[in-house]
mmCIF file as gemmi writes it, N, C-alpha and C atoms, coordinates in Angstrom:
data_model
loop_
_atom_site.group_PDB
_atom_site.id
_atom_site.type_symbol
_atom_site.label_atom_id
_atom_site.label_alt_id
_atom_site.label_comp_id
_atom_site.label_asym_id
_atom_site.label_entity_id
_atom_site.label_seq_id
_atom_site.pdbx_PDB_ins_code
_atom_site.Cartn_x
_atom_site.Cartn_y
_atom_site.Cartn_z
_atom_site.occupancy
_atom_site.B_iso_or_equiv
_atom_site.pdbx_formal_charge
_atom_site.auth_seq_id
_atom_site.auth_asym_id
_atom_site.pdbx_PDB_model_num
ATOM 1 N N . MET Axp A 1 ? 11.001 13.942 -8.549 1 0 ? 1 A 1
ATOM 2 C CA . MET Axp A 1 ? 12.38 13.566 -7.792 1 0 ? 1 A 1
ATOM 3 C C . MET Axp A 1 ? 13.762 14.265 -7.08 1 0 ? 1 A 1
ATOM 4 N N . GLN Axp A 2 ? 13.481 14.39 -6.48 1 0 ? 2 A 1
ATOM 5 C CA . GLN Axp A 2 ? 14.796 14.945 -6.522 1 0 ? 2 A 1
ATOM 6 C C . GLN Axp A 2 ? 16.233 14.173 -6.449 1 0 ? 2 A 1
ATOM 7 N N . PRO Axp A 3 ? 17.723 14.624 -6.747 1 0 ? 3 A 1
ATOM 8 C CA . PRO Axp A 3 ? 18.629 13.652 -7.144 1 0 ? 3 A 1
ATOM 9 C C . PRO Axp A 3 ? 19.201 13.437 -5.795 1 0 ? 3 A 1
ATOM 10 N N . VAL Axp A 4 ? 19.628 12.047 -4.483 1 0 ? 4 A 1
ATOM 11 C CA . VAL Axp A 4 ? 20.001 12.2 -3.993 1 0 ? 4 A 1
ATOM 12 C C . VAL Axp A 4 ? 21.388 12.855 -3.306 1 0 ? 4 A 1
ATOM 13 N N . PRO Axp A 5 ? 21.656 12.82 -2.487 1 0 ? 5 A 1
ATOM 14 C CA . PRO Axp A 5 ? 22.821 14.288 -1.595 1 0 ? 5 A 1
ATOM 15 C C . PRO Axp A 5 ? 24.493 12.785 -2.028 1 0 ? 5 A 1
ATOM 16 N N . SER Axp A 6 ? 25.542 13.797 -2.508 1 0 ? 6 A 1
ATOM 17 C CA . SER Axp A 6 ? 25.672 13.138 -2.273 1 0 ? 6 A 1
ATOM 18 C C . SER Axp A 6 ? 26.54 12.43 -0.37 1 0 ? 6 A 1
ATOM 19 N N . LEU Axp A 7 ? 27.429 11.765 -0.138 1 0 ? 7 A 1
ATOM 20 C CA . LEU Axp A 7 ? 28.492 11.955 1.309 1 0 ? 7 A 1
ATOM 21 C C . LEU Axp A 7 ? 28.923 13.312 1.291 1 0 ? 7 A 1
ATOM 22 N N . GLU Axp A 8 ? 29.187 13.695 0.525 1 0 ? 8 A 1
ATOM 23 C CA . GLU Axp A 8 ? 30.063 15.281 0.321 1 0 ? 8 A 1
ATOM 24 C C . GLU Axp A 8 ? 28.85 16.486 0.246 1 0 ? 8 A 1
ATOM 25 N N . ILE Axp A 9 ? 28.21 16.741 0.478 1 0 ? 9 A 1
ATOM 26 C CA . ILE Axp A 9 ? 26.777 17.98 0.493 1 0 ? 9 A 1
ATOM 27 C C . ILE Axp A 9 ? 26.634 17.361 1.478 1 0 ? 9 A 1
ATOM 28 N N . ILE Axp A 10 ? 26.355 16.216 2.731 1 0 ? 10 A 1
ATOM 29 C CA . ILE Axp A 10 ? 25.137 16.127 3.425 1 0 ? 10 A 1
ATOM 30 C C . ILE Axp A 10 ? 26.243 16.019 4.739 1 0 ? 10 A 1
ATOM 31 N N . SER Axp A 11 ? 27.606 15.951 4.592 1 0 ? 11 A 1
ATOM 32 C CA . SER Axp A 11 ? 28.659 15.843 4.809 1 0 ? 11 A 1
ATOM 33 C C . SER Axp A 11 ? 28.865 18.331 5.553 1 0 ? 11 A 1
ATOM 34 N N . GLN Axp A 12 ? 28.458 18.902 4.244 1 0 ? 12 A 1
ATOM 35 C CA . GLN Axp A 12 ? 29.134 19.858 3.938 1 0 ? 12 A 1
ATOM 36 C C . GLN Axp A 12 ? 27.367 21.02 5.497 1 0 ? 12 A 1
ATOM 37 N N . LEU Axp A 13 ? 25.899 20.096 5.173 1 0 ? 13 A 1
ATOM 38 C CA . LEU Axp A 13 ? 25.393 20.352 5.134 1 0 ? 13 A 1
ATOM 39 C C . LEU Axp A 13 ? 25.507 20.368 7.596 1 0 ? 13 A 1
ATOM 40 N N . PHE Axp A 14 ? 26.249 18.702 7.711 1 0 ? 14 A 1
ATOM 41 C CA . PHE Axp A 14 ? 26.491 19.195 8.867 1 0 ? 14 A 1
ATOM 42 C C . PHE Axp A 14 ? 26.995 20.474 9.286 1 0 ? 14 A 1
ATOM 43 N N . ALA Axp A 15 ? 28.115 20.392 9.319 1 0 ? 15 A 1
ATOM 44 C CA . ALA Axp A 15 ? 28.499 21.733 9.179 1 0 ? 15 A 1
ATOM 45 C C . ALA Axp A 15 ? 27.739 22.761 9.357 1 0 ? 15 A 1
ATOM 46 N N . ALA Axp A 16 ? 27.264 23.134 8.313 1 0 ? 16 A 1
ATOM 47 C CA . ALA Axp A 16 ? 26.278 24.416 8.542 1 0 ? 16 A 1
ATOM 48 C C . ALA Axp A 16 ? 26.09 24.552 9.496 1 0 ? 16 A 1
ATOM 49 N N . ALA Axp A 17 ? 25.035 23.513 9.681 1 0 ? 17 A 1
ATOM 50 C CA . ALA Axp A 17 ? 23.939 23.351 10.967 1 0 ? 17 A 1
ATOM 51 C C . ALA Axp A 17 ? 24.55 23.676 12.445 1 0 ? 17 A 1
ATOM 52 N N . GLY Axp A 18 ? 26.123 23.024 11.735 1 0 ? 18 A 1
ATOM 53 C CA . GLY Axp A 18 ? 27.239 23.481 13.297 1 0 ? 18 A 1
ATOM 54 C C . GLY Axp A 18 ? 27.251 22.044 14.15 1 0 ? 18 A 1
ATOM 55 N N . LEU Axp A 19 ? 27.481 21.435 13.581 1 0 ? 19 A 1
ATOM 56 C CA . LEU Axp A 19 ? 27.375 19.817 13.479 1 0 ? 19 A 1
ATOM 57 C C . LEU Axp A 19 ? 28.739 19.015 13.125 1 0 ? 19 A 1
ATOM 58 N N . GLU Axp A 20 ? 29.581 19.602 12.317 1 0 ? 20 A 1
ATOM 59 C CA . GLU Axp A 20 ? 30.976 19.478 11.793 1 0 ? 20 A 1
ATOM 60 C C . GLU Axp A 20 ? 30.895 17.721 13.147 1 0 ? 20 A 1
ATOM 61 N N . LYS Axp A 21 ? 31.476 17.9 13.908 1 0 ? 21 A 1
ATOM 62 C CA . LYS Axp A 21 ? 31.861 17.011 15.033 1 0 ? 21 A 1
ATOM 63 C C . LYS Axp A 21 ? 31.009 15.237 15.751 1 0 ? 21 A 1
ATOM 64 N N . TYR Axp A 22 ? 30.045 15.576 14.883 1 0 ? 22 A 1
ATOM 65 C CA . TYR Axp A 22 ? 29.167 14.552 15.087 1 0 ? 22 A 1
ATOM 66 C C . TYR Axp A 22 ? 29.494 13.594 13.372 1 0 ? 22 A 1
ATOM 67 N N . TRP Axp A 23 ? 29.522 14.254 12.695 1 0 ? 23 A 1
ATOM 68 C CA . TRP Axp A 23 ? 29.513 13.829 11.025 1 0 ? 23 A 1
ATOM 69 C C . TRP Axp A 23 ? 30.439 12.203 11.286 1 0 ? 23 A 1
ATOM 70 N N . SER Axp A 24 ? 31.168 12.488 11.592 1 0 ? 24 A 1
ATOM 71 C CA . SER Axp A 24 ? 32.072 10.634 11.912 1 0 ? 24 A 1
ATOM 72 C C . SER Axp A 24 ? 31.217 9.606 13.225 1 0 ? 24 A 1
ATOM 73 N N . ASN Axp A 25 ? 30.132 9.834 13.324 1 0 ? 25 A 1
ATOM 74 C CA . ASN Axp A 25 ? 29.321 9.22 14.06 1 0 ? 25 A 1
ATOM 75 C C . ASN Axp A 25 ? 28.145 9.016 13.937 1 0 ? 25 A 1
ATOM 76 N N . TYR Axp A 26 ? 27.585 9.6 12.184 1 0 ? 26 A 1
ATOM 77 C CA . TYR Axp A 26 ? 26.782 9.258 11.784 1 0 ? 26 A 1
ATOM 78 C C . TYR Axp A 26 ? 26.683 9.473 10.512 1 0 ? 26 A 1
ATOM 79 N N . GLU Axp A 27 ? 28.151 9.134 9.221 1 0 ? 27 A 1
ATOM 80 C CA . GLU Axp A 27 ? 28.54 8.859 8.86 1 0 ? 27 A 1
ATOM 81 C C . GLU Axp A 27 ? 28.222 6.938 7.7 1 0 ? 27 A 1
ATOM 82 N N . GLN Axp A 28 ? 28.247 6.783 8.709 1 0 ? 28 A 1
ATOM 83 C CA . GLN Axp A 28 ? 28.256 4.543 8.409 1 0 ? 28 A 1
ATOM 84 C C . GLN Axp A 28 ? 26.865 5.111 8.053 1 0 ? 28 A 1
ATOM 85 N N . TYR Axp A 29 ? 25.725 5.904 7.8 1 0 ? 29 A 1
ATOM 86 C CA . TYR Axp A 29 ? 24.006 5.311 8.962 1 0 ? 29 A 1
ATOM 87 C C . TYR Axp A 29 ? 23.629 5.347 6.905 1 0 ? 29 A 1
ATOM 88 N N . VAL Axp A 30 ? 24.857 6.351 6.123 1 0 ? 30 A 1
ATOM 89 C CA . VAL Axp A 30 ? 23.749 7.557 5.611 1 0 ? 30 A 1
ATOM 90 C C . VAL Axp A 30 ? 23.767 6.272 4.538 1 0 ? 30 A 1
ATOM 91 N N . LYS Axp A 31 ? 22.821 6.498 3.496 1 0 ? 31 A 1
ATOM 92 C CA . LYS Axp A 31 ? 22.601 5.307 2.998 1 0 ? 31 A 1
ATOM 93 C C . LYS Axp A 31 ? 22.125 5.844 1.756 1 0 ? 31 A 1
ATOM 94 N N . PRO Axp A 32 ? 22.325 5.207 0.174 1 0 ? 32 A 1
ATOM 95 C CA . PRO Axp A 32 ? 21.37 5.792 -0.86 1 0 ? 32 A 1
ATOM 96 C C . PRO Axp A 32 ? 19.967 5.818 -0.759 1 0 ? 32 A 1
ATOM 97 N N . GLY Axp A 33 ? 19.333 6.76 -1.366 1 0 ? 33 A 1
ATOM 98 C CA . GLY Axp A 33 ? 17.613 6.983 -0.913 1 0 ? 33 A 1
ATOM 99 C C . GLY Axp A 33 ? 17.404 7.398 -1.492 1 0 ? 33 A 1
ATOM 100 N N . PHE Axp A 34 ? 15.569 7.74 -1.907 1 0 ? 34 A 1
ATOM 101 C CA . PHE Axp A 34 ? 15.196 9.038 -2.431 1 0 ? 34 A 1
ATOM 102 C C . PHE Axp A 34 ? 14.42 9.789 -1.302 1 0 ? 34 A 1
ATOM 103 N N . LEU Axp A 35 ? 14.197 11.003 -3.207 1 0 ? 35 A 1
ATOM 104 C CA . LEU Axp A 35 ? 13.317 12.052 -1.89 1 0 ? 35 A 1
ATOM 105 C C . LEU Axp A 35 ? 11.517 12.33 -2.857 1 0 ? 35 A 1
ATOM 106 N N . LEU Axp A 36 ? 10.363 11.886 -2.705 1 0 ? 36 A 1
ATOM 107 C CA . LEU Axp A 36 ? 9.065 11.671 -2.464 1 0 ? 36 A 1
ATOM 108 C C . LEU Axp A 36 ? 9.331 13.239 -2.241 1 0 ? 36 A 1
ATOM 109 N N . GLU Axp A 37 ? 8.134 14.33 -3.284 1 0 ? 37 A 1
ATOM 110 C CA . GLU Axp A 37 ? 8.144 15.598 -3.284 1 0 ? 37 A 1
ATOM 111 C C . GLU Axp A 37 ? 5.964 15.56 -4.132 1 0 ? 37 A 1
ATOM 112 N N . PRO Axp A 38 ? 5.376 15.052 -2.831 1 0 ? 38 A 1
ATOM 113 C CA . PRO Axp A 38 ? 3.861 14.635 -3.683 1 0 ? 38 A 1
ATOM 114 C C . PRO Axp A 38 ? 3.532 16.262 -4.111 1 0 ? 38 A 1
ATOM 115 N N . MET Axp A 39 ? 2.27 15.887 -5.13 1 0 ? 39 A 1
ATOM 116 C CA . MET Axp A 39 ? 1.662 16.655 -5.119 1 0 ? 39 A 1
ATOM 117 C C . MET Axp A 39 ? 0.468 17.292 -5.202 1 0 ? 39 A 1
ATOM 118 N N . LEU Axp A 40 ? -0.154 17.686 -5.18 1 0 ? 40 A 1
ATOM 119 C CA . LEU Axp A 40 ? -1.726 18.174 -4.64 1 0 ? 40 A 1
ATOM 120 C C . LEU Axp A 40 ? -2.738 17.98 -6.018 1 0 ? 40 A 1
ATOM 121 N N . THR Axp A 41 ? -3.239 17.187 -6.782 1 0 ? 41 A 1
ATOM 122 C CA . THR Axp A 41 ? -3.317 16.878 -7.848 1 0 ? 41 A 1
ATOM 123 C C . THR Axp A 41 ? -4.603 16.643 -7.855 1 0 ? 41 A 1
ATOM 124 N N . PRO Axp A 42 ? -5.959 17.405 -8.606 1 0 ? 42 A 1
ATOM 125 C CA . PRO Axp A 42 ? -7.599 16.71 -8.923 1 0 ? 42 A 1
ATOM 126 C C . PRO Axp A 42 ? -7.788 14.755 -8.764 1 0 ? 42 A 1
ATOM 127 N N . GLU Axp A 43 ? -8.21 14.386 -7.849 1 0 ? 43 A 1
ATOM 128 C CA . GLU Axp A 43 ? -8.367 12.791 -8.335 1 0 ? 43 A 1
ATOM 129 C C . GLU Axp A 43 ? -8.945 13.017 -10.065 1 0 ? 43 A 1
ATOM 130 N N . GLU Axp A 44 ? -9.747 13.869 -10.466 1 0 ? 44 A 1
ATOM 131 C CA . GLU Axp A 44 ? -10.006 13.29 -11.665 1 0 ? 44 A 1
ATOM 132 C C . GLU Axp A 44 ? -9.312 13.388 -12.796 1 0 ? 44 A 1
ATOM 133 N N . GLN Axp A 45 ? -8.217 14.08 -12.189 1 0 ? 45 A 1
ATOM 134 C CA . GLN Axp A 45 ? -6.732 14.174 -13.106 1 0 ? 45 A 1
ATOM 135 C C . GLN Axp A 45 ? -5.427 12.848 -13.179 1 0 ? 45 A 1
ATOM 136 N N . ILE Axp A 46 ? -5.625 12.152 -12.271 1 0 ? 46 A 1
ATOM 137 C CA . ILE Axp A 46 ? -5.227 11.151 -12.451 1 0 ? 46 A 1
ATOM 138 C C . ILE Axp A 46 ? -5.364 9.644 -12.5 1 0 ? 46 A 1
ATOM 139 N N . PRO Axp A 47 ? -5.106 9.489 -13.644 1 0 ? 47 A 1
ATOM 140 C CA . PRO Axp A 47 ? -5.07 8.246 -14.596 1 0 ? 47 A 1
ATOM 141 C C . PRO Axp A 47 ? -5.354 6.912 -13.585 1 0 ? 47 A 1
ATOM 142 N N . VAL Axp A 48 ? -6.022 5.994 -13.935 1 0 ? 48 A 1
ATOM 143 C CA . VAL Axp A 48 ? -6.723 4.984 -13.408 1 0 ? 48 A 1
ATOM 144 C C . VAL Axp A 48 ? -5.08 4.231 -13.334 1 0 ? 48 A 1
ATOM 145 N N . GLY Axp A 49 ? -5.16 3.504 -12.076 1 0 ? 49 A 1
ATOM 146 C CA . GLY Axp A 49 ? -3.913 3.136 -11.965 1 0 ? 49 A 1
ATOM 147 C C . GLY Axp A 49 ? -2.567 3.529 -12.149 1 0 ? 49 A 1
ATOM 148 N N . SER Axp A 50 ? -2.594 5.168 -11.442 1 0 ? 50 A 1
ATOM 149 C CA . SER Axp A 50 ? -1.105 5.634 -11.292 1 0 ? 50 A 1
ATOM 150 C C . SER Axp A 50 ? -1.111 5.771 -10.02 1 0 ? 50 A 1
ATOM 151 N N . THR Axp A 51 ? 0.749 5.38 -9.892 1 0 ? 51 A 1
ATOM 152 C CA . THR Axp A 51 ? 0.668 6.064 -8.485 1 0 ? 51 A 1
ATOM 153 C C . THR Axp A 51 ? 0.186 7.107 -7.808 1 0 ? 51 A 1
ATOM 154 N N . LYS Axp A 52 ? -0.514 7.129 -6.233 1 0 ? 52 A 1
ATOM 155 C CA . LYS Axp A 52 ? -0.658 8.074 -5.787 1 0 ? 52 A 1
ATOM 156 C C . LYS Axp A 52 ? -0.623 8.04 -4.018 1 0 ? 52 A 1
ATOM 157 N N . ILE Axp A 53 ? -0.484 8.467 -3.277 1 0 ? 53 A 1
ATOM 158 C CA . ILE Axp A 53 ? -0.674 8.607 -1.97 1 0 ? 53 A 1
ATOM 159 C C . ILE Axp A 53 ? -2.177 9.604 -1.779 1 0 ? 53 A 1
ATOM 160 N N . GLY Axp A 54 ? -2.702 8.766 -1.074 1 0 ? 54 A 1
ATOM 161 C CA . GLY Axp A 54 ? -4.58 9.172 -0.503 1 0 ? 54 A 1
ATOM 162 C C . GLY Axp A 54 ? -5.103 9.319 -1.509 1 0 ? 54 A 1
ATOM 163 N N . GLY Axp A 55 ? -6.187 9.755 -1.531 1 0 ? 55 A 1
ATOM 164 C CA . GLY Axp A 55 ? -7.743 9.798 -2.225 1 0 ? 55 A 1
ATOM 165 C C . GLY Axp A 55 ? -8.058 8.193 -2.787 1 0 ? 55 A 1
ATOM 166 N N . HIS Axp A 56 ? -8.963 8.713 -3.782 1 0 ? 56 A 1
ATOM 167 C CA . HIS Axp A 56 ? -9.714 7.036 -4.076 1 0 ? 56 A 1
ATOM 168 C C . HIS Axp A 56 ? -8.962 5.633 -4.189 1 0 ? 56 A 1
ATOM 169 N N . PRO Axp A 57 ? -9.353 4.71 -4.072 1 0 ? 57 A 1
ATOM 170 C CA . PRO Axp A 57 ? -8.862 3.638 -4.976 1 0 ? 57 A 1
ATOM 171 C C . PRO Axp A 57 ? -9.437 3.192 -6.086 1 0 ? 57 A 1
ATOM 172 N N . ASP Axp A 58 ? -8.017 2.993 -6.843 1 0 ? 58 A 1
ATOM 173 C CA . ASP Axp A 58 ? -9.222 1.961 -8.046 1 0 ? 58 A 1
ATOM 174 C C . ASP Axp A 58 ? -8.98 0.159 -8.11 1 0 ? 58 A 1
ATOM 175 N N . VAL Axp A 59 ? -10.657 0.783 -8.029 1 0 ? 59 A 1
ATOM 176 C CA . VAL Axp A 59 ? -11.957 -0.872 -7.916 1 0 ? 59 A 1
ATOM 177 C C . VAL Axp A 59 ? -12.965 -0.182 -8.254 1 0 ? 59 A 1
ATOM 178 N N . PRO Axp A 60 ? -13.483 -1.435 -9.153 1 0 ? 60 A 1
ATOM 179 C CA . PRO Axp A 60 ? -14.524 -1.699 -9.457 1 0 ? 60 A 1
ATOM 180 C C . PRO Axp A 60 ? -15.943 -0.898 -8.743 1 0 ? 60 A 1
ATOM 181 N N . ALA Axp A 61 ? -17.014 -0.472 -9.034 1 0 ? 61 A 1
ATOM 182 C CA . ALA Axp A 61 ? -17.875 0.194 -8.266 1 0 ? 61 A 1
ATOM 183 C C . ALA Axp A 61 ? -18.583 -0.651 -7.271 1 0 ? 61 A 1
ATOM 184 N N . ASN Axp A 62 ? -18.421 -1.828 -7.576 1 0 ? 62 A 1
ATOM 185 C CA . ASN Axp A 62 ? -19.139 -3.192 -7.029 1 0 ? 62 A 1
ATOM 186 C C . ASN Axp A 62 ? -18.441 -3.376 -5.888 1 0 ? 62 A 1
ATOM 187 N N . PHE Axp A 63 ? -16.927 -3.078 -6.153 1 0 ? 63 A 1
ATOM 188 C CA . PHE Axp A 63 ? -15.605 -3.636 -4.748 1 0 ? 63 A 1
ATOM 189 C C . PHE Axp A 63 ? -16.539 -3.53 -3.345 1 0 ? 63 A 1
ATOM 190 N N . LYS Axp A 64 ? -15.873 -4.925 -2.838 1 0 ? 64 A 1
ATOM 191 C CA . LYS Axp A 64 ? -16.993 -4.359 -1.309 1 0 ? 64 A 1
ATOM 192 C C . LYS Axp A 64 ? -15.032 -4.679 -0.878 1 0 ? 64 A 1
ATOM 193 N N . TRP Axp A 65 ? -15.382 -2.926 0.017 1 0 ? 65 A 1
ATOM 194 C CA . TRP Axp A 65 ? -14.126 -3.15 0.99 1 0 ? 65 A 1
ATOM 195 C C . TRP Axp A 65 ? -13.635 -3.625 2.459 1 0 ? 65 A 1
ATOM 196 N N . PRO Axp A 66 ? -12.785 -4.469 1.702 1 0 ? 66 A 1
ATOM 197 C CA . PRO Axp A 66 ? -12.245 -5.023 3.391 1 0 ? 66 A 1
ATOM 198 C C . PRO Axp A 66 ? -11.864 -4.576 4.206 1 0 ? 66 A 1
ATOM 199 N N . ASP Axp A 67 ? -12.594 -5.13 6.076 1 0 ? 67 A 1
ATOM 200 C CA . ASP Axp A 67 ? -12.873 -4.829 7.038 1 0 ? 67 A 1
ATOM 201 C C . ASP Axp A 67 ? -11.995 -5.396 8.208 1 0 ? 67 A 1
ATOM 202 N N . TRP Axp A 68 ? -11.718 -4.404 9.536 1 0 ? 68 A 1
ATOM 203 C CA . TRP Axp A 68 ? -10.971 -5.336 10.695 1 0 ? 68 A 1
ATOM 204 C C . TRP Axp A 68 ? -10.687 -5.859 11.424 1 0 ? 68 A 1
ATOM 205 N N . GLU Axp A 69 ? -11.105 -6.706 11.333 1 0 ? 69 A 1
ATOM 206 C CA . GLU Axp A 69 ? -12.328 -8.323 12.208 1 0 ? 69 A 1
ATOM 207 C C . GLU Axp A 69 ? -13.483 -7.507 12.645 1 0 ? 69 A 1
ATOM 208 N N . GLY Axp A 70 ? -14.516 -6.96 11.364 1 0 ? 70 A 1
ATOM 209 C CA . GLY Axp A 70 ? -16.099 -6.751 11.954 1 0 ? 70 A 1
ATOM 210 C C . GLY Axp A 70 ? -15.607 -5.089 12.062 1 0 ? 70 A 1
ATOM 211 N N . SER Axp A 71 ? -15.164 -4.485 12.513 1 0 ? 71 A 1
ATOM 212 C CA . SER Axp A 71 ? -15.583 -3.123 13.133 1 0 ? 71 A 1
ATOM 213 C C . SER Axp A 71 ? -15.088 -1.423 12.29 1 0 ? 71 A 1
ATOM 214 N N . ARG Axp A 72 ? -14.072 -2.332 11.174 1 0 ? 72 A 1
ATOM 215 C CA . ARG Axp A 72 ? -14.816 -0.737 10.014 1 0 ? 72 A 1
ATOM 216 C C . ARG Axp A 72 ? -13.397 -1.086 9.371 1 0 ? 72 A 1
ATOM 217 N N . TRP Axp A 73 ? -14.278 -0.443 8.239 1 0 ? 73 A 1
ATOM 218 C CA . TRP Axp A 73 ? -13.284 -0.325 6.956 1 0 ? 73 A 1
ATOM 219 C C . TRP Axp A 73 ? -11.342 -0.313 6.853 1 0 ? 73 A 1
ATOM 220 N N . VAL Axp A 74 ? -10.842 -1.209 6.151 1 0 ? 74 A 1
ATOM 221 C CA . VAL Axp A 74 ? -9.427 -0.465 5.457 1 0 ? 74 A 1
ATOM 222 C C . VAL Axp A 74 ? -8.911 0.538 4.837 1 0 ? 74 A 1
ATOM 223 N N . SER Axp A 75 ? -8.621 1.53 5.676 1 0 ? 75 A 1
ATOM 224 C CA . SER Axp A 75 ? -7.663 3.127 4.756 1 0 ? 75 A 1
ATOM 225 C C . SER Axp A 75 ? -6.771 2.59 3.445 1 0 ? 75 A 1
ATOM 226 N N . LEU Axp A 76 ? -7.408 3.571 2.739 1 0 ? 76 A 1
ATOM 227 C CA . LEU Axp A 76 ? -6.196 3.504 1.394 1 0 ? 76 A 1
ATOM 228 C C . LEU Axp A 76 ? -5.283 4.452 1.779 1 0 ? 76 A 1
ATOM 229 N N . ARG Axp A 77 ? -3.96 4.124 1.352 1 0 ? 77 A 1
ATOM 230 C CA . ARG Axp A 77 ? -3.051 4.886 2.083 1 0 ? 77 A 1
ATOM 231 C C . ARG Axp A 77 ? -2.111 5.5 0.897 1 0 ? 77 A 1
ATOM 232 N N . LYS Axp A 78 ? -1.838 4.383 0.593 1 0 ? 78 A 1
ATOM 233 C CA . LYS Axp A 78 ? -1.37 5.063 -0.956 1 0 ? 78 A 1
ATOM 234 C C . LYS Axp A 78 ? -1.792 3.475 -1.904 1 0 ? 78 A 1
ATOM 235 N N . SER Axp A 79 ? -1.01 3.683 -3.759 1 0 ? 79 A 1
ATOM 236 C CA . SER Axp A 79 ? -1.347 2.863 -4.076 1 0 ? 79 A 1
ATOM 237 C C . SER Axp A 79 ? 0.189 3.356 -5.342 1 0 ? 79 A 1
ATOM 238 N N . ILE Axp A 80 ? 0.812 2.646 -5.183 1 0 ? 80 A 1
ATOM 239 C CA . ILE Axp A 80 ? 1.966 2.028 -6.191 1 0 ? 80 A 1
ATOM 240 C C . ILE Axp A 80 ? 1.965 1.015 -7.727 1 0 ? 80 A 1
């Protein structure tokens, strides 16, 4: 994860983009957060139980995947 930019840095980015006149309107909405940077990793290199986005779920071989109203299976989006 990258460090979260400070309000000062975000303000400078507004200015660099020619948007400094709008900063006072948007400053109140800037909240602490984090940035995820996904990287492609072969499935066999990801330890069971690890956090991941996409890929195959870590479930037993005989696991029955849930379906939605009998029509389609529910897909895995991320595992945290």
